[in-house]
C-alpha positions in Angstrom: -16.0 -1.6 65.5 -16.8 -0.8 61.6 -15.4 -3.2 59.0 -13.9 -1.7 55.8 -16.2 -2.5 52.5 -14.5 -0.6 49.7 -11.1 1.2 48.6 -9.7 4.2 49.6 -9.2 7.0 47.1 -5.2 6.7 47.5 -5.9 3.2 46.5 -7.9 3.9 43.9 -5.4 6.3 42.3 -2.3 4.0 42.6 -4.5 1.4 40.6 -5.1 4.0 37.6 -1.4 4.9 37.9 -0.2 1.3 37.3 -2.8 0.8 34.5 -1.5 4.0 32.7 2.1 3.0 33.1 1.3 -0.4 31.7 -0.8 1.1 28.7 1.8 3.5 28.1 4.2 1.0 27.7 1.7 -1.4 25.6 -0.1 0.9 23.3 3.1 1.7 21.2 4.5 -1.9 21.2 1.1 -2.6 19.7 0.9 -0.3 17.3 4.5 -0.7 15.9 3.1 -4.5 15.4 0.4 -3.6 13.6 2.6 -1.3 11.2 4.9 -3.9 10.8 2.1 -6.4 9.9 0.5 -4.2 7.2 3.8 -3.9 5.3 4.3 -7.6 5.5 0.3 -7.7 4.0 1.3 -5.3 1.3 4.3 -6.8 0.1 2.6 -10.6 0.0 0.2 -8.9 -1.8 2.0 -7.0 -4.2 3.7 -10.3 -4.9 0.5 -12.4 -5.3 -0.7 -9.4 -7.9 2.8 -9.8 -9.5 2.6 -13.3 -10.1 -0.8 -12.8 -11.7 0.4 -10.1 -14.0 3.3 -12.2 -15.4 0.8 -15.3 -15.6 -1.7 -13.1 -17.7 1.7 -11.6 -19.6 2.3 -15.5 -20.5 -0.6 -15.9 -22.1 -1.5 -13.0 -23.7 2.1 -11.6 -24.4 1.3 -8.2 -22.7 0.2 -6.9 -19.2 -3.4 -5.6 -18.8 -3.9 -2.1 -19.9 -4.0 0.4 -17.4 -5.3 3.3 -19.1 -8.8 2.1 -19.0 -12.3 3.6 -18.3 -14.1 3.1 -15.5 -10.6 3.3 -13.6 -11.8 0.4 -11.2 -11.7 -1.7 -14.0 -7.9 -1.7 -14.3 -7.6 -5.1 -12.5 -10.7 -7.2 -13.9 -8.7 -8.8 -16.6 -6.8 -10.4 -13.8 -10.0 -12.1 -12.2 -12.3 -12.5 -15.3 -12.7 -14.4 -18.0 -9.6 -16.1 -16.7 -8.6 -16.3 -13.1 -5.3 -15.6 -12.8 -6.1 -14.3 -9.0 -9.5 -15.1 -7.3 -9.8 -11.4 -6.1 -7.4 -8.2 -5.8 -6.6 -7.5 -2.3 -7.1 -4.1 -0.7 -4.1 -1.8 -0.2 -4.3 -1.5 3.9 -2.4 1.8 3.5 -4.6 3.4 0.8 -6.7 6.1 2.1 -9.7 6.4 0.1 -10.9 9.8 0.8 -7.5 10.5 -0.7 -9.3 12.5 -3.7 -6.4 12.8 -6.2 -5.4 8.9 -5.6 -8.7 7.7 -5.7 -10.0 9.6 -8.8 -6.7 9.0 -10.9 -5.6 5.8 -10.2 -7.1 3.8 -7.4 -9.5 1.3 -7.9 -13.0 1.8 -5.9 -12.2 -0.6 -3.4 -9.1 1.3 -2.0 -6.6 -1.1 -4.0 -3.2 -0.6 -4.9 -1.9 2.2 -7.4 -1.0 0.1 -10.7 0.3 1.5 -14.0 1.8 -0.4 -17.5 3.6 0.8 -20.4 3.4 1.3 -23.1 -0.1 2.1 -23.4 -1.0 -0.3 -26.2 0.5 -3.6 -25.3 1.9 -3.0 -22.3 5.4 -4.6 -21.7 6.3 -3.3 -18.0 4.4 -2.5 -14.9 4.8 -0.7 -11.7 2.7 -0.8 -8.6 2.9 1.2 -5.4 1.1 1.6 -1.9 1.5 4.6 -0.1 3.2 3.1 2.7 2.8 3.5 6.2 2.9 7.3 6.3 -0.4 7.0 4.5 0.9 9.9 1.9 2.1 9.7 -1.5 5.6 10.8 -1.0 7.0 9.6 -4.8 6.0 11.7 -7.9 2.3 10.1 -8.2 2.0 7.1 -10.2 0.4 8.7 -13.2 3.6 10.0 -14.5 5.3 7.3 -13.9 4.3 4.4 -16.4 1.5 5.6 -19.0 1.9 9.2 -18.6 5.5 9.9 -18.9 7.4 8.2 -21.3 11.0 9.8 -20.3 10.5 8.9 -16.6 9.4 5.2 -17.4 12.5 4.8 -19.8 14.9 6.5 -17.2 15.6 9.5 -19.3 14.7 11.8 -16.9 16.4 12.4 -13.5 14.0 15.1 -12.3 11.5 12.7 -10.9 12.3 11.8 -7.3 10.9 8.5 -5.3 11.2 7.8 -2.1 11.1 4.1 -1.4 9.7 2.6 1.8 12.8 1.2 4.1 11.9 0.3 8.0 15.5 1.0 9.1 14.7 4.7 9.0 11.8 4.2 11.2 8.5 1.7 11.0 6.5 4.7 10.2 8.9 6.7 7.9 8.1 8.6 4.8 8.2 6.2 1.6 6.1 4.2 -0.6 6.0 0.6 -1.1 7.0 -0.3 -4.7 7.2 -3.4 -7.2 7.9 -3.2 -10.6 7.9 -5.7 -13.0 11.9 -5.3 -14.3 13.0 -4.5 -10.5 14.2 -1.1 -12.2 13.5 2.1 -10.1 
């Protein structure tokens, strides 16, 4: 009588089916947790940058100017010569290959979009991240402070800002914003 040393085809198919079912359950949960983690990191990073901006404001009586060249130098005043923050965190939702954002507003390292207003001696600032959908859903920040006086003073109702809200689903439209005066 021959002894059986391997698995039959049916046994292998059953194992593959069980693994497939388990991965179909686990992968979406893992991706959901990953997005929630990035959202928490984005909010914490923005809070850290906001603290550095406010510290800079206390010392200089204005916020750093954001209409500077090269564009990646916008955050340099927060790290040099006085270190208000050790390094500028990268935005986990910034798509560096997004040419419009990369060229116009994002620092070269894939950071948060930030602008301050007015251009000389800024007294207000706004910062945004594209959010989990990886798409800029609001009017680009370049038209928020620094380019459109009417919009930043709240006198133009024609602009649309989609603020991210997880109650619409973790990967829903909307940008994650933080502004100096809490108004948006």
